[in-house]
C-alpha positions in Angstrom: 52.7 -45.6 91.2 50.3 -48.6 89.6 49.1 -49.0 85.7 46.2 -48.9 87.4 46.4 -46.2 89.9 47.4 -43.6 87.0 44.7 -44.4 85.1 42.5 -43.4 88.3 44.1 -40.6 88.9 43.9 -39.4 84.9 40.1 -39.9 84.7 39.7 -38.1 87.5 41.3 -35.8 87.0 40.1 -35.5 83.2 36.5 -35.4 84.4 37.4 -32.4 87.2 39.3 -30.8 84.5 37.4 -30.6 81.5 33.8 -30.5 83.7 35.0 -27.3 85.3 36.3 -25.9 82.0 32.7 -26.5 79.7 30.3 -25.2 82.9 32.9 -21.9 82.6 32.6 -21.3 79.2 29.0 -22.2 78.9 28.4 -19.4 81.7 30.7 -17.1 79.7 28.7 -17.9 76.5 25.3 -17.1 78.4 26.5 -13.4 80.3 30.1 -12.9 77.5 29.0 -14.2 73.9 30.7 -16.5 71.9 34.4 -14.9 71.4 35.0 -14.7 75.4 33.2 -18.0 75.9 35.8 -19.5 72.2 39.0 -18.0 74.6 37.8 -20.3 77.6 36.6 -23.3 75.4 40.3 -23.2 73.2 42.5 -24.0 76.6 44.3 -26.7 77.1 42.6 -28.5 79.8 41.2 -32.5 78.6 44.6 -32.7 76.5 46.8 -31.3 79.4 45.8 -33.4 82.3 45.9 -36.4 79.6 49.6 -35.4 78.7 49.8 -35.2 82.7 48.8 -38.6 82.7 51.4 -39.5 79.8 54.0 -37.8 81.9 54.0 -40.5 84.9 53.9 -43.0 82.4 56.5 -42.9 79.8 60.2 -40.9 78.8 60.6 -37.7 77.1 60.9 -39.4 73.7 57.8 -40.5 74.0 56.3 -37.2 74.6 57.8 -35.4 71.9 56.5 -38.8 69.6 52.9 -37.9 71.2 53.1 -34.1 70.5 53.6 -34.6 66.9 50.3 -36.6 66.7 48.3 -34.5 68.6 50.0 -31.4 66.0 48.3 -33.7 62.9 45.2 -34.2 64.7 44.7 -30.4 65.7 43.8 -30.3 62.1 41.0 -32.5 62.4 39.3 -30.6 65.4 39.5 -27.5 63.2 37.5 -29.5 60.5 35.0 -31.0 63.6 34.7 -27.1 64.7 33.6 -26.4 61.1 31.4 -29.0 60.3 29.1 -28.7 63.6 28.6 -25.1 62.5 27.6 -25.6 59.1 25.3 -28.8 60.4 23.8 -26.2 63.1 23.1 -23.6 61.5 19.5 -25.9 60.4 19.9 -29.5 63.1 19.7 -30.2 65.5 22.3 -31.0 67.9 22.2 -35.1 67.8 22.6 -35.1 63.4 25.2 -31.4 64.3 27.8 -33.5 66.5 27.4 -37.0 65.7 28.1 -35.9 62.1 31.5 -33.8 63.0 32.4 -36.7 66.0 32.1 -39.2 62.9 34.3 -37.0 60.6 36.6 -36.6 63.8 37.3 -40.3 64.0 37.9 -40.3 60.8 40.1 -38.2 60.3 42.9 -39.1 62.8 42.0 -42.6 61.4 43.3 -40.9 57.7 45.8 -39.5 60.2 47.1 -42.9 61.1 48.2 -43.5 57.5 51.0 -40.9 57.3 54.6 -40.3 59.5 54.0 -37.5 60.7 56.8 -35.1 61.1 56.8 -32.1 62.5 57.0 -30.1 59.5 54.3 -32.3 57.5 52.0 -31.3 60.9 52.8 -28.4 60.4 52.0 -27.7 56.8 48.8 -29.8 57.3 47.9 -27.2 60.1 48.0 -24.4 57.7 46.7 -25.5 55.1 43.9 -27.0 57.2 43.3 -24.0 58.8 43.4 -22.0 55.4 39.9 -23.4 54.3 38.3 -23.1 57.8 38.9 -20.2 59.2 38.0 -17.9 56.5 34.3 -20.5 56.0 33.6 -20.3 59.3 33.7 -16.4 59.3 30.0 -16.7 58.4 29.2 -18.2 62.0 31.1 -16.2 63.7 28.5 -13.1 63.7 25.9 -14.7 64.8 25.7 -12.6 68.3 24.7 -15.0 71.9 21.7 -14.3 72.6 20.9 -11.7 74.5 18.3 -11.8 77.2 18.8 -13.4 80.3 18.2 -17.4 80.6 16.3 -18.2 84.0 18.3 -20.9 85.7 17.4 -23.3 88.7 19.8 -23.6 91.4 20.9 -26.8 89.8 21.1 -26.5 86.5 25.2 -25.4 87.2 26.0 -28.7 89.2 24.0 -30.8 86.3 26.2 -30.1 83.8 29.6 -30.8 85.2 28.1 -34.4 86.3 26.9 -34.8 82.6 30.5 -33.4 81.3 32.1 -35.5 83.5 30.4 -38.6 82.9 31.2 -37.9 79.3 35.3 -37.9 79.9 34.6 -41.6 81.7 32.9 -43.1 79.4 35.6 -41.3 76.5 38.8 -42.0 78.6 37.9 -45.8 79.6 36.8 -46.5 76.8 40.1 -44.9 75.0 42.1 -47.1 77.5 39.9 -50.5 75.7 40.3 -49.5 72.7 44.4 -48.6 72.1 43.7 -48.6 68.8 45.0 -44.5 68.5 48.1 -43.1 68.9 48.2 -41.4 72.2 48.8 -37.9 70.8 46.2 -38.5 68.1 43.5 -39.1 71.1 44.8 -36.6 73.9 43.5 -33.7 71.6 40.3 -35.5 71.0 37.5 -32.4 71.0 35.5 -34.0 74.1 35.7 -30.4 75.5 33.9 -28.8 72.4 31.7 -32.1 72.6 30.8 -31.4 75.8 30.0 -27.8 75.7 28.2 -28.2 72.3 26.0 -30.4 74.2 25.2 -28.2 76.9 24.9 -25.2 74.9 22.9 -26.3 71.3 19.6 -27.6 73.1 20.0 -24.2 76.0 20.6 -21.1 73.6 20.9 -22.9 70.1 22.9 -24.6 67.4 23.7 -20.7 65.7 24.9 -19.4 69.4 26.8 -22.5 70.3 28.0 -22.6 66.3 29.8 -18.6 66.9 31.3 -20.3 69.6 33.1 -23.0 68.0 33.9 -20.5 64.8 35.7 -18.3 67.2 37.6 -20.9 68.5 39.2 -21.2 65.2 42.1 -18.8 65.1 42.6 -19.9 68.5 43.8 -23.5 68.0 46.2 -22.4 66.2 48.2 -21.7 69.0 47.6 -25.4 70.6 49.2 -26.3 67.7 52.7 -24.0 68.0 52.0 -25.2 72.1 52.1 -29.0 70.7 55.5 -27.6 68.5 56.9 -26.6 71.6 56.7 -29.9 73.7 58.2 -31.4 70.8 61.0 -29.5 70.7 61.4 -28.8 74.3 60.4 -32.2 76.1 63.7 -33.9 75.9 66.5 -30.4 76.4 64.8 -29.2 79.3 62.1 -32.2 80.3 58.4 -32.6 80.0 57.4 -30.8 82.7 59.2 -27.5 81.7 58.2 -28.3 78.0 54.5 -28.7 78.9 55.0 -24.8 80.5 56.1 -23.5 77.8 53.0 -24.8 75.8 51.0 -23.5 78.1 52.7 -20.7 77.4 52.4 -20.0 73.8 49.0 -21.3 73.9 47.8 -18.0 76.5 49.9 -15.9 74.7 48.1 -16.6 71.6 44.8 -16.5 72.7 46.0 -13.4 74.3 47.1 -11.4 70.8 43.5 -12.1 69.5 42.3 -10.8 72.0 44.4 -7.6 71.9 43.6 -7.8 68.7 40.0 -7.6 68.8 39.8 -4.7 71.3 41.6 -2.7 69.1 39.6 -3.1 66.4 37.1 -2.3 68.6 
């Protein structure tokens, strides 16, 4: 397959997958509350689409190395989510989301200054989550709006189109710039950012922040999934390593859901 076809197929895949998950999560946030929406939003949709395209272009060794970059960048996603949640309590979407995105890019740039290994990337995640999870706790207590929001017939299709366009812009820019390592840019928080762009004006910053705050513990499962991909890509093959990584993420999310259910 030619590089141009791979790029366009990958772009279409990421647009469809990301739009679908963001629309689903936004509807879940309106109807079921922030925790269920976080379960959906934390799924590795955009990252999964990016890794599918990487697998079509590169050998297992490249995928394994990219997974280490994604594992390190997972910590930057946690900082992004915390930054937005804190700013959204008092500020509008432009300042809250814009500043959080700048923080992510700054963190991603700093990550490239270090030669990461799985062990050091795991240690970084442990240190960051030890801070972001407790600091996000007050924002998780904000409930989703209880009133039923009026929805027009074009509302859901409009959300999908807007998110797909955002994904197209980000993906095309990353293809041209090529400055970030593939693994780091694969975990760019496009799903969370798109979700916030839709929900902040609709239900308010505090409700959108509650979803990202609930996603903090769920991101641990995403990091563990990248560990699995790193160690399994070469021994069992890239595609089976992806299956294992997805199983790790889903299992972790189910475990957190069961803990929450048991606590009532």
